[in-house]
C-alpha positions as CSV (number, residue, x, y, z in Angstrom):
1,M,120.3,20.5,74.5
2,G,118.2,18.1,72.5
3,E,115.0,16.5,73.6
4,E,116.6,13.1,73.9
5,S,119.2,14.2,76.5
6,R,116.5,15.5,78.8
7,P,115.0,12.9,81.0
8,Q,111.3,12.3,80.4
9,F,110.3,12.1,84.0
10,L,111.3,15.8,84.4
11,H,108.6,16.8,81.9
12,R,106.0,16.7,84.6
13,A,108.1,16.5,87.8
14,W,107.8,20.2,88.7
15,G,104.2,20.6,87.6
16,F,104.7,22.1,84.2
17,D,105.5,21.0,80.6
18,L,109.2,21.5,79.9
19,D,108.7,21.3,76.1
20,R,106.2,24.1,76.3
21,F,108.6,26.0,78.7
22,F,111.5,25.7,76.3
23,A,109.3,26.7,73.3
24,Q,108.3,29.9,75.2
25,V,112.0,30.6,76.0
26,N,112.9,30.1,72.3
27,R,110.1,32.5,71.3
28,I,111.3,35.0,73.8
29,R,114.8,34.7,72.6
30,A,113.7,35.2,69.0
31,A,111.5,38.2,69.9
32,L,114.1,39.7,72.3
33,P,116.1,41.5,69.6
34,E,112.9,43.1,68.2
35,E,111.9,44.2,71.8
36,I,115.4,45.5,72.5
37,Q,115.3,47.5,69.2
38,A,111.8,48.8,70.1
39,A,113.0,49.7,73.5
40,N,116.1,51.5,72.0
41,R,113.8,53.4,69.6
42,I,111.6,54.4,72.4
43,A,114.6,55.5,74.5
44,Q,115.9,57.5,71.5
45,E,112.6,59.1,70.9
46,R,112.3,59.9,74.6
47,E,115.8,61.5,74.5
48,Q,114.8,63.5,71.4
49,V,111.6,64.7,73.1
50,L,113.6,65.6,76.2
51,E,116.2,67.5,74.1
52,S,113.4,69.2,72.2
53,A,111.7,70.1,75.5
54,D,114.9,71.4,77.0
55,A,115.6,73.5,73.9
56,E,112.1,74.9,74.1
57,R,112.6,75.6,77.8
58,Q,115.8,77.4,77.1
59,R,114.2,79.4,74.3
60,L,111.3,80.4,76.5
61,L,113.6,81.3,79.4
62,E,115.7,83.5,77.0
63,E,112.5,85.1,75.6
64,A,111.3,85.7,79.2
65,R,114.7,87.3,80.1
66,E,114.5,89.5,77.0
67,Q,111.0,90.5,77.8
68,A,111.9,91.3,81.4
69,A,114.9,93.3,80.3
70,L,112.6,95.2,77.9
71,L,110.1,95.9,80.6
72,V,112.8,97.1,83.0
73,S,114.2,99.2,80.2
74,N,110.7,100.6,79.5
75,D,110.2,101.3,83.2
76,E,113.6,103.1,83.3
77,V,112.6,105.2,80.3
78,V,109.3,106.0,81.8
79,R,111.0,106.9,85.1
80,R,113.5,109.2,83.4
81,A,110.8,110.8,81.3
82,T,108.7,111.4,84.4
83,E,111.7,112.9,86.2
84,Q,112.5,115.2,83.2
85,A,108.8,116.2,83.0
86,E,108.8,117.1,86.7
87,E,112.0,119.1,86.2
88,I,110.6,121.0,83.2
89,I,107.4,121.7,85.1
90,Q,109.4,123.0,88.1
91,R,111.5,125.2,85.9
92,A,108.4,126.5,84.0
93,T,106.7,127.3,87.3
94,T,109.8,129.1,88.6
95,E,110.2,131.1,85.4
96,A,106.5,131.9,85.3
97,A,106.7,133.3,88.8
98,E,109.7,135.3,87.9
99,I,108.0,136.7,84.8
100,R,104.9,137.5,86.8
101,R,107.1,139.4,89.4
102,S,108.9,141.2,86.6
103,A,105.6,142.1,84.9
104,E,104.1,143.3,88.1
105,G,107.2,145.5,88.8
106,Y,107.1,146.9,85.3
107,A,103.3,147.6,85.6
108,T,103.9,149.3,88.9
109,R,106.6,151.5,87.4
110,V,104.5,152.4,84.4
111,L,101.5,153.1,86.6
112,A,103.7,155.3,88.9
113,N,105.0,157.3,85.9
114,L,101.4,157.6,84.6
115,E,100.2,158.7,88.0
116,E,103.0,161.4,88.1
117,Y,102.1,162.5,84.6
118,V,98.4,162.6,85.3
119,T,99.1,164.5,88.5
120,R,101.1,167.1,86.5
121,I,98.3,167.3,83.9
122,L,95.7,167.6,86.7
123,G,97.7,170.4,88.3
124,A,97.9,172.2,85.0
125,V,94.1,171.7,84.5
126,R,93.4,173.1,87.9
127,T,95.7,176.0,87.4
128,A,94.0,176.7,84.0
129,R,90.5,176.5,85.6
130,E,91.6,178.8,88.4
131,R,92.8,181.3,85.9
132,L,89.7,181.1,84.0
133,S,87.5,181.5,87.0
134,T,89.4,184.6,88.3
135,G,88.9,186.5,85.1
136,P,91.2,188.1,82.5
137,L,92.3,190.9,84.8
138,Q,93.6,188.7,87.4
139,A,95.4,186.6,84.8
140,E,97.1,189.7,83.5
141,E,98.2,190.7,87.0
142,D,99.5,187.3,87.8
143,Q,101.4,187.4,84.5
144,E,102.9,190.8,85.4
145,E,103.9,189.5,88.8
146,I,105.6,186.5,87.2
147,E,107.5,188.8,84.8
148,E,108.6,191.1,87.6
149,G,109.6,188.4,89.8
């Protein structure tokens, strides 16, 4: 629309300058493609930032899951090792008690045999002392009695 087709009385009828108004509208129209492009760039950058943040979030979540799985796995290994250690200690304690009982039994048998042997030797020593204390004649008589007997 040209300036000539607009009525002049409308210029100030509504309280503002129509020429100035249309000049502003034309400037806005001219600047609008730049603003739209800038808005599109900002929207694209925003989308890239969001995608990057989402990718980072996914990576961190996966890393956290892996770390949790590793910790659970380590806890399981520690639990199993503890159970095995307790089983080994229990077996060792049982075996040690059995060995101790066997050793005590063996020592008791050895000491009983030794006691019997010492008792026989003691008896022989007493007999020898008695013979020595009774004199040679008595020993000869005892010997004769044994031979006759």
